[in-house]
MARROGU-320715 format. One record per residue: x, y, z of N, C-alpha, C, O, CB in turn; residue in three letters. Coordinates in steps of 0.001 Angstrom, whole numbers, plus 500000, padded with zeros to 6 digits. Glycine has a CB too. Example, Ala and Ser with C-alpha at 12.3 -4.5 7.8 and 13.67 -1.06 7.14 Angstrom:
MARROGU-320715
513190494310507800512300495500507800513200496700507800514236496681508465511308495527509046ALA;512850497750507080513670498940507140512900500030507870513409501138508039514084499402505725SER;
This chain:
MARROGU-320715
500842498714499969499922499969500082501048501272499951500891502278499258498971499974501740MET;502092500985500724503109502196500491503461502537499390503724503723499190504228502093501000GLY;503567501551498330503840502037496974502954502855496201503239503765495422504046501048496240GLN;501615502305496599500484503016495778500895504564496213501241505377495356498700502493496268VAL;500830504876497531500877506438498074502114506930497173501964507824496339501212506642499982ALA;503283506324497381504591506991496927504167507306495524504236508506495257506025506017497021SER;503734506501494539503792506632493195502585507874492947502769508744492096503524505082492430HIS;501651507844493588500780508991493641501096510121494026500733511123493410499892508828494248LEU;501945510178495284502542511698495262503277511823494525503122512942494036503134512248496257ALA;504327511164493944505324511566492850504500512148491839504752513268491395506204510368492245ARG;503368511348491377502725511998490295502121513309490611502121514131489696501741511159489773ALA;501650513619491648501086514705491907502180515946491976501851517091491665500318514463493118SER;503375515638492369504283516554492249504866516784490754505201517902490363505265516198493180GLY;504934515869490129505195515902488779504242516891488057504743517741487321505094514525488233GLN;502680516821488253501903517495487618502153518872488364502294519759487523500524516888487577ILE;502227519218489310502499520654490054503667521203489025503513522295488478503121520503491923ALA;504756520461488803505697521123488028505608521214486813506511521774486191506708520743488161ARG;504322520603486056504121520677484631504699519572483858504630519644482631504645521887484136GLY;505305518477484454505746517440483834504513516153483800504320515233484594507108517094484576ASP;503790516536482511502510515488482510503074514295481987502434513280482264501160515928481557ALA;504033514151481351504416512660480936504757511785481961504321510652482165505551512598480046THR;505686512506482666506049511735484153504958511396485084505066510391485787506969512624485057SER;503723512290485159503091512068486027502255510981485574501840510129486359502575513120486473ALA;501998510976484371500890509962483833501800508656483977501176507711484459500261510286482069LEU;502885508440483725503843507179484065503639506834485667503347505714486088505607507584483735ARG;503822507862486379503611507593487781502305507332488328502227506676489367504070508581488454SER;501373507720487815500133507671488255499783506081487710499186505370488518499195508986487662SER;500038505648486724500067504367486175500764503261486850500244502145486878500566504472484996GLY;502074503528487476502644502876488557501734502515489720501621501382490187503676503661489008PHE;501056503674490160500169503879491233499115502924491147499070502026491987499647505215491270GLY;498225503000490204497226502097489706497377500930489544496453500161489809496830502354488753LEU;498744500414488998499104498917488856499063498433490351498359497491490714500676498639488104SER;499787499078491094500028498744492595498870498710493545498900497913494482500946499720493164ALA;497683499647493347496636499457493828495636498340493445494760497861494165496227500468493739LEU;495948498014492134495168496990491446495781495744492278494960495061492891495389496948489673THR;496997495425492349497610494264493284496962494332494643496392493383495181499266494408493494SER;497106495599495175496479495332496840495105494916496742494554494190497569496447496774497902VAL;494517495435495621492912494862495682492910493447495471492189492739496175491880495498494508ILE;493660492940494551493620491445494353494051490609495412493465489546495613494383491072493272ALA;495049490982496144495341490358497328494379490448498444494279489485499205496495490809497731ARG;493724491412498605492572491688499561491468490605499210491064489801500050491968493282499389LEU;491059490645498037489893489616497330490482488206497671489625487386498002489696489805495432GLU;491621487816497657492083486637497876492003486297499211491473485220499484493261486520497425GLN;492434487016500121492221487009501458490686486604501945490391485727502757492614488360501910LEU;489808487471501234488354487388501679487740485963501092486824485322501608487463488768501071LEU;488384485667500031487522484424499405488074483054499878487529481979499627487575484424497706ASN;489205483211500582489644482077501286488961481709502591488482482550503353490975482246501526GLU;488946480361502805488355479854503934489402480095505216490408479418505429487989478306503657ASN;488976481102505935490039481379507183489877480757508375490508481113509370490086482729507607THR;488937479682508382488993478874509516489735477530509352489397476658508551487659478646509944ARG;490884477452510280491613476173509944490556475001510236489470475033510814493045475997510881PRO;491418473731509500490584472572509802491507471822510688492728471669510669490077471726508507THR;490282471274511701490722470107512599490806468700512254489825467961512331489955470072513598ASP;491958468309511873492095467103511252491639466121512112490935465208511680493379466853510834MET;491961466199513300491698465000514358490359465023514538490056464113515309492414465104515801ALA;489170465803514090487791465449514201487116464946512912485912464707512822487073466599514697THR;488092464800511843487567464278510527487442462695510701488262462009511311488603464687509238GLU;486313462232510087485872460820510042486674460212509087487053460884508129484420460614509717GLU;487018458948509205487392458040508210486804456893508287486255456609509352488627457822508164TYR;486771455862507076486051454710506944486303453669508198487475453659508575486428454112505586PRO;485498452879508838486060452124509932486882451054509599487571450484510444485107451641510723LYS;486853450693508252487562449511507807488968450051507917489678449048507844487139448957506303GLU;489715451074508050490860451570507919491165451870509434492222452469509635490884452724506914PHE;490491451583510400490743452002511753491983451219512236492860451833512844489481451755512678GLU;492101449925512004493338449353512601494513449694511915495570449590512538493295447941512673PRO;494537450187510432495757450729509957495947452187510468497098452618510542495783450663508435LEU;495004452897510788495205454353511221495871454137512718496986454580512995493635455306511247VAL;495064453417513630495767453201514756497188452684515117497853452956516117495103452575515233SER;497547451750513912498810451254513800499876452222513424501045452155513804498779450241512917ALA;499362453136512638500418454066512076501271454891512979502398455164512567499797454983511223TYR;500923455302514076501757455868515148502744454941515707503892455334515916500933456346516231PRO;502390453754515962503318452736516480504378452263515506505494451927515904502553451567516927ARG;504043452238514287505073451998513057506150452933512989507308452586512759504395452088511683ARG;505706454390513231506580455448513078507367455514514444508502455992514431505803456779512705LEU;506886455114515472508024455065516769508919454273516507510081454657516641507579454615518146SER;508632452874516037509558451771515647510768452368514566511987452197514611508601450514514911TYR;509937453128513587511146453479512241512449454242512972513600454167512542510380454802510808ALA;512111454862513956513181455639514518514268454817515015515257455343515525512708456479515573ARG;
């Protein structure tokens, strides 16, 4: 977000000095940076922010012996 402000402040100074070409370029960079910020915020809003608790997930009962034996196999592997 700081880049947006920096580019737009630079553009306003360039306009004040009468440098329209540089101001147009700087405002374009500011717009590009702002678009990037908006896209990142949209990604954050669209993501499922609640973490899943894998310990509460169900699994088919036929796999229960394999699931319960897995930690023991890991401890013996060390």
